Phi, psi and omega in degrees: 000138177198154182226134179277061184220137174254132187230138181236122172269128185233117175135250194275142166220139182214171160251137174264112181270113178275096189299327182286344181248341186070030183233140175244148179234146175289149179190202186114137184307308183293318178297314182301316180297321178296316180295314179296324176301316178298314181294330180281348178097031175299148179299329179203134181222127186220159173233140179228121181179193185246128174255156170276198183235017181265183181299325179298316179299315181297325179292317179296314181300311180299321179293320178293321176298316178300326181280349179082022178276135180288132185231019193295340180254018177276162176229153170243133178231145185301121180148181182278146177284162174299140181208145174229152178253128182224165169221169180237129178234118181055040178081355181255138180283145176230117181280134181255344181151173180207174176259023176058038176090354181061221182299331180296330179283345182250348181228098188283151177272112180261130180277105174272183185298328182285320176295321179294324177297322176295314181301323181299345180278004184244154179280335180202145175245130178248137177209187183195184190286351176253016188260349182058039184244004188305320184292342182269347186298321176301327179290320178295316178299316180295333179282353176085017181257124179300142182248130172253135184224132178259106178278132180282165180297335181263014176290115180286159185302321181298322178294314180299318180296329178285322188270318189304327179299344180254016185243141177259322178238114182253130178241142184211136178262134177239161177292152179306324185277001179300130183289158178301322180296317180296317179295316179299317179296320180296317181294317178299318180296315180301312181293331179293340181274347179147318183302141178282331178223133176235140182229131174246127174259143187230037178059235183296343182268006176083202185231160176225133177243154178219132182248018182094344180239315184217162179261149177231121179256140180224116176287162177289160173259142180294135177269129179298317179222135176246106176258324186195133179262012185308317186260009186300312183293316182291325178293324176300314181298311182301314181294318179298313182299313181295314181296315182292311183293324177295317179297320178297320178297328181275002176083017180290146179300144185304312181300315180294322180297317179295312182298316181293320180294321177297318180296315178296322180294319179297320180293318181291321178299321178296320179296318183293335178298345178272002181257137175281135189075187179290315180211036175081208181063058179286150174211136180286145175231155183279000000 
């Protein structure tokens, strides 16, 4: 498997501390998408962001190096790395709290002319609502690089209205019980703000995409083994972006490209549910 697409994750990196196990795993929305891009066979996969200087930071950095993710535009700053505390109940993750990004939440990554030149080398940049990157999105858009953005469930409408005009691919998670009407209204609203494609994932009920003209429904794929759902959403995003953009490069019709990308994303997300943590690399912590 391989995709003629270069993908850049920009923003958050954390360790997910599984308190019930005393084990931490590397993660973070932007980092996860970069790692999954690499595993899926992207032509180039990179992460750009700020690490701390503690053991957690070193574990994330070392794990990314092991995965072959490009890190040349990252920085380390004195302080604690981003970290969240989680537990797992019946295979589902339950967040217990976080340190609000650690040093990354207090020292923002500003895109200067040199960083922007680096960004221009990618087919798509992915970031999200926990990445502290909102102020940089107009610069990325001006540089001509498509932006993928993962809106969190707690993103208020005013926040979405501020960010969405600078987004090309919008992703949003909804509750399983969200009605079809509610999902349709949300997708139409998202696309009206600027994104060319918006996707809502609904857990066991699968996903729905909207491209401004028509809706595409995708049921979930059965997972052979469910160990942890930590990386399901981010793996879905990475696979969709690679599949869709690769198909577009090959001249595939837009409708077919979206449908095929959704199907591949559902399959990859099911596969990732069999991995402990977002993408493995466990380490014990005191």
